[in-house]
N, C-alpha and C positions, 0 to 999 in steps of 0.2 A: 425250740430254738437250740442252736449249736454254738460252740465257742471256736472262733477263729481270730486269734489275737497275737499281737506282738508285745502287749503289755505283760511284763513278767511279774507283775504283782499277783497274778493268779497262782504263782508258784507257792507263796506263802511263807516259805523260809527265807529270811533276808540274806543269810550267807550264800545259799544256793542262787538266789535271785541275783546277787552281786556277781557271782561267778559267771552265770549265764549271760549277763549283760555285756560281758567282755567278748562274747562270740565263741563259736565252736573251735576256732583255731587257737584260742588262748590255752597256754600250758602253765599250771602252777609250778612255783619254784620248789624243788625238793630241798630238804635239809642236807647240807654238805657234810660228808663224813671226812673231816680234816685229818684224822689219824691214818686212814687209808691213803688219802691223797699225798700226805707227807711221806709215807712208807714208799710209794711208787716213785715220787720225785727223788727221794734220796737214793733209791736203787738205780734209777736212770743216771743220776749225777755220778754215782760211783762207776757205772759202766762207761760213761763218758770220760772220766778221769783215766780209767784203764786203757781204753781204746786210744786216747790221745797220747799217752805215754808210749804205747807200743808203736804208734805212728812215728813218733819222734825218736824212738829207740832210746829212751831214758828210763830211770827208775821212777816208779809211780810216786814215791815220796817227795819227788821234786815238785809235784802238784798239790801237796798237802795244804800249803798256805792258800792257794787259789781255791781249793775245795772248801776249806773252812770259811773263807770270806763269802762265797756264793751260798753255802748252806745257812750261814748267819743271816744273809740278806733275805733268803726265801723265808725263814721262820719269822723274820720281822714283818714281811709283807703278809704272811698268813695271819699273823697276830692282829694286824689292822682289819683284814677281811672278816675275821671272826667277830669283830666288834659290830659289823654291819648286820650280823645275824642275831643280835641280842634280842630283837623284837619279833623274831620268827614264831609264828603261832601254829605252824603245821599246815597241811593241805586241807582245804575245805572238804574235798571228796573223801578224805580219810575219816571223816566224822560219821559215826553210826547213825546219828540222827539225820544228817544230810542224805545219807544213803537210803534211809527209809522213805524220806520225802520224795527222793528221785524215783524210787521203786513205785510208790503210789502214783506219781505223775505219769509214769510210763504205762500204768495199768489203765488209766482213763484217757490219755491223750497221745497224740503223736507229735514229736518234736522234729521240726524240719527247718532248713534255711529259708529265707525269704527272698522272693524274686526281686531282682535288681539290687538286693542288699544282702549278699550271700553270707555276711558275717553276723547278720541279725537272725535271732532265733524266733521262730513262730510256733505257737502252741495251738494245736487243732484237735477238737473233739474227735475221739477215735471212731465213733459211730458215724459221724459226718464224713470223716476221711474215707472210710470203707465204702459208704453209700456213693460218694462222688466217684470213686475209683471204679466201682461196679457199674455206674452209669456210663462211664467212658468206655468201658470194655464190653458193655451189653450183658452183664451177668445178672442172674436172679430175675427180679421183676422188670429189669431194663433190657431183657433179651430182645434181640432184633430191632433195638433202637439206635444202633450204631452202625456205620458203614466203614469205619476206619479199621476195625479189628474183626477177625473171625476166630472162633475157638478152634484150636488145632485138634484133629483126630489123632495125631501121632503123639506117642508119649515123649516126654522130655528126653529120656535116654535114647530113644530112636532118632530123634532130631539131632542130638549131639553126635551120635554114632555116624549119621549121614554126613554131617558137617566134616567130621574128622576124616572119614574116608575120601571126601572130595578135596578138602583144603591141604591135606599133607602132600598131595601130588603137586600142588602149586607153590606152596610156601616152604621156604628153607627152615623157618622157625617152627617149633612144635605148636600144635593148636591147643588152646586152653579148653577145658571141658565144662563150660558154664554158659548159661543163657542169661541175657541181661534182664533185670526186673524193672517194672514200671512204677514210678512214684510221682507224686506232684508236690509242687510248692505253692503256696498262696501268693497271689498278686495283691499285696497289702497297699500298693499305691492306687489300686483300682477300687471303685465303690460299685456294688458291695464287695466285701472281702471274700466272697464265696468264689471268685474267679480264680482259676488255676492255670499253671503251666506244667504240662506233663513231660516227663524226662524218662528215657530208657537209658539205664546206666549199669555198668559192671566194670570193675577195675580190670578184670580179665574175662573175656567171653570168646565163644568159638570163632566169631567172625571179626574180632578186633584187629588181629594182625593183618587180615585182608583189607579191612577198611583203612588202616594206616597206610598200606602200600598204595591203595587206590587214591588216597589223598595226595601223596607225593606225585603220582602220575598225573592227576588232574591239575595240580598246581603247575606242573610243566606244560600241560596242554593249554591252560589259561595264558601262560606266558607266550606261547606260540600264537595263540589267537590275538594277542596284543600286536604282534608283528603284522598279522593280516589286517587288523583294524587300522594300524598306522598307514598301511598302503592304501586302504579305503579312504582314509582321511586325506591323504595326499591328492587322491583323484577326485574326491567329491567335497572336500572342505568341511567334513563333519566326522567326529569320531564315534563309531558305534560301540566302543568299549566303555561302558558306563560304570563298570565294577571298580570299586576303590577298596583299599584295605584299611585305611585309617583317615584321620582328618587332615593329614599332611597334603593329600591330593586336593582337598577342598581349598586349602590356603593357597595352593599354586593357582588354581583356577581363579580365585578371588583376586589374587595380585594382578593377574592379566587384565581383568575387568577394571580394577581400580586405577591401573596405570592410565587408561584412556577415559576414566570417569563415565563408563557406559552401563553401569548397573542400574536397573529400573525396577525389577520385580523378582521376588523369591517365593518359592512354594515348595512344600514337601508333601510326599505321599507315603503311605504305609500299607504293606500287604498284610491283611489280617489272616491269621492262621495259615501262613505260607507252607510251613513244613508238613502240616497234616492235610493239605488240599492237593498236592500235586498227584496227578494220575500216573500210576506206574508205567503203563504202556506208552503214554506220551513221553514220559521221562526217559524211557529206554531209547525211543527213536530219536529224540532230540539230542541226548548225550552222545549217542553213536555218531551222529552227523558231526558234531563239534570235534569228536576224537579223530574221525577220519580226515577232516579238514586240516587238523593240526599235524597229523602224520604226513600228509601230502606236502604241507608247507615245510616241515623239517627236512624232508628228503632222507629221513632215516627209517630203519625197519623195526627198531626196538627201543624200549625205555628200559634202562638199567636202574635198579632201585637199590639205594644205599640206606645207611642207618638214618640219615637226617634229610636226605633229598633224593632226587632222581635226575637222570641225564639221558639225553638222546644217544643212540649208539647203533652201529651197524654190525659190530662183532662183540657182543657181550661175553664176558667170561662165563664158563660153565657153572662155576660156583656162585656167580652173582645172580640174585633174583632179577629176572627180566620178563618183559611181556611185549608181544607184538600188538599191532592194532586189534586184531580179532581177539587175542587174549584179554586185553583190557576191557573191551566191550562185553565179552562173555562173563568176565569176573564181576563187572558191575551189575549186569543182569542177574547173576546168581545172587549177589548181595541183596538186590532189591526184592527178589523172590523169596529170600530167606531171612526176612526181618521178623524175628520172634521175640516176644517179651513174656516174662512170667509174672504172675500175681497170685501169691499163695500157692496153692497146688495146681493152679490152672496155667495153661500155656496158650498164647494167642499169636496169630500171624497178622502183621499189619499189611493191609491190601490197598490202602490209599495213603500217599505221603510217605515221608521218611522221618524217622524219629529224631528228636533233639537228643543229643547225647552221643550218637555215633560219629566217629572221627570225620568221615567224608561228607556229612550232611551239609555243612555250609558251602563247600565248593561245588557240590552237586546242585544245590539250589541256585547258586550264582550262575553257573554255566547254563543251567536250564532257562533261566530269565534271559540271559545274554543271547541265547540262540533265537528267541522271539524278537528281542530288540534289534539285533542285527538283521534278521530277515525283513523286518518291517522297514527299517531305514534303507535297506538295499532296494526294496520295491519302490520306495519313494524317490530314490536318487537315480535309479536305472530305468524307470518308466518312460513312456513316450511323452508325457506331459509333466515336466518337473516343475514344481512350485518352489523356487528357491527361497522365497521369503518365508514360506511355511517351514521348510527344512531348517532355516537358520534359527528357528525357535527352539530347536533341540540341540544346539551347539554346546550348551553348558549344563550337562546333566551328570550327576554322580549318584551311584547306588551302592550302599553298604548293605549287602544281602537283601533284607526286605524294606529298607528305608531309602527313599528316593528323593533327591534334591534337584529341582529345576530352577535355573536362574534365567531371567529374561524370557520365559516361556509364555508369559501373559495368559496362563491357564489353557493354552491349546491342548495340554495333555488331557484335560477333562473330556475332550471330544473324541479322543482317539485311543482311550484305554482299552476298549473291546477290540479295536483293530490290532493292537500290539499283543496283548496277553490273552491266554485262553480263558473261557468262561468260568472255569473252576476257581480262578484266582480273583480275589476281591481287593482292588487297589482304592484305598480311601485317602482323599485329600485332607490337609490340615484345615483348621478353622480360623486361620489368620487371614488378613486382608491383602497380603503380598508385600507389606513393608518390612515385616519381621517374621522369622521362623526359628525354630530350634532343630538342629540336625547334628546327630552324634553328641560331641561334647562342646558344641558351639552354638551361641545365639547369634544370628546374623540380622543386621538391620540396615536397610537401604536408606541412604540420605545424600542428596546432592550428587547422584551418580556413583557413590562410593558405598561399598559394604563394609560396615564396621562390625568387628567380632569381639565377643567376650566369652568367658567360660560359661557353659550351661551344664547343669547337673539336675536331672529330673528328680533326684532324691532330695533336693532342697525343699520340695513341696510336700514331702512325706510328713504325715502327722505324728511321726515317732523318730527318736534319735537314732542316727545311722552309726553302726559299729564299723569303724575303719581305722586303718593305720596301726602299727604296733603299739602294744601297751607294755612299757618297759618294767612293769611290776611282775611280769611273767618270766618264764624260763626261756629267754631269747638273748642273743648277743646284743649288747647296747650300742657299741660304737658303730656297727654296720647299719643299725636302724636309722641313724641320721641321713643315710643315703636316700631314704624315702622322702625326707623333707626337700632334699635337692632335686629329686626327680619331679616332685609335684611343682616346684617352683619353675622348672623348665616348661612344664605343661601349661602352667598359668601364663608364662611369658609368651608362649606361642599363640595361645588363644586370645589374649587380651590386647586390643589396640591401645586402650587408655591406661595410663598409670594408675588412675583412681581405681579401676576395676582390678588391676593387678594387686594393688595395695589392700584393697577390701578382702580379696580372696586370701592373700597371704596372712592377714591378721586373723581371719577365722581359722585358718590352718594352725598357726602358732597357738592360738587359744586352745584348740583341741589337743594338740601334742602336749602342751604343758599340763593338761588335765590327765594325760596318760604317762606322766612321770618323766618326760623329756626335760632337759635342763636349758634354761634360756641362754646361759653363756655359750653352751655348745651349739644351740640353734643359731646364734649370731655369728659364731665362727664358721658354721656351714654356709650361712647366707653369704658371707664375704667370699668364700671360696666359689660359690655359685656365680657371683658377680665377676670374679676374675676369669672364670672359665667360659663365660657366656656373654662377653661384651658385645658382640655383634647382635645377639638376640635382644639385649635389653637397651641398646643404645637409642631406640625409638622413644624411651621414657625420659632421656636426658639425665643430667647429674643427680637429680633428686632420687633416682632409684638406688643410688649407692648408700644412701642414709635411710632407706626405707624402714630399717629395723628400729629406728628411733621412735617410729609411730605405732609399734606393736602394742603398746600399753594404753594408747589413747582411744 
């Protein structure tokens, strides 16, 4: 048997257990050296006095009284702040005993984030972690049991050297000289806990700058494909662009249906193992076609790539990174052919799929699926025998990467999955009956022709407490942290049709924040600001929403 757990009691040391329960982003407060702080404050104050006197062309002594008053006020404030540190016990990680426990823990276990709950720490038996990774990569006794990766005959240095020589010709920025490494995180919400999500990651790697540039270009290509899709919609009455970026698009679609009370059926589908199932050759062909169509539509010859975006251009500046249609296609092909990951001393090339962790993976997967969806709808709408009733069943579709929502489709999708998507991809329907589904952060329920929404969080069903939101006992700014509360309230108000659902979520949030050293008085103040700034958003709840904070303790 092996240990895969989020139960931190396995740590043994209560102080370390308490620290780890706050998540990997938590930072302990250091002891403040007030003598050094006061020295630098006084030095800055004296310089301010001197500069001000010079600016006004007066003797510095004119400002002596002002200087004494300010300095006295500073010392008074610091004296108060010192009182808050009277109970300071030092950093837990500075304790030799805790360091020894942590060292022993690292010897026998791997400590990783948890899937879907990245602030939660999972502890995995090191032997099991290594065996599972070796199975994924086909190492040792698992050799030839994987088709996703092949062991590279090239040395790591040769691969990096090859990447460097190729990429410095393309990119203005210098190429980093590292390859990403492969690790996995446990899916603690799945039973058994031995299921994993594999991620290839590196803060800097040889292809990262290229992947970032491709992401900007493909985002622009997707935008151009939306123009093409809108024209198709005008001609045929159905939108082939199912890609959405957040739940806002779902709300817009639901509002249109609810206005006429024509909602009847909801269904969701999920692509299992999408990223690791896409065939490379098919991906290249499909993405190339999408890119060529976008360039034709734009009537531009180049894409100019800037720090945070990309734009179409006919005459890019020489110093600006830019690509034409063939350049972009060739760079994507190069990236696909050069997906390497490291594991220990071994290096592998991924020959099927694209790794989670690379910047352009989501947009590549999105456009790949879009190409199949658009081709299928085009055939259905432009064929000799057009079944308009059948086509209408696909009018209300939204897809967020590998999650697909179909409204009023009446399960017609079940019969055409293999017509639309390649055999390598497995699209799995939900287990609901068509009256209710969970999609992104929403629960959708159909009743009397109207879709009612409320907030959905799959982590609510996890059998362990979720670490989320700032803990004000740590070394973080306190006042800015209250903005998190306001942001969550906006999200709740957008998602929840019912005031009772909004209130229920708000109460749970307040309870959690109070346990993490937020102050109720400041939470109430923040809530009132939220109401003032978002009246249009909360007016659906009526006047009672303005006094919702009075129910937080009930």
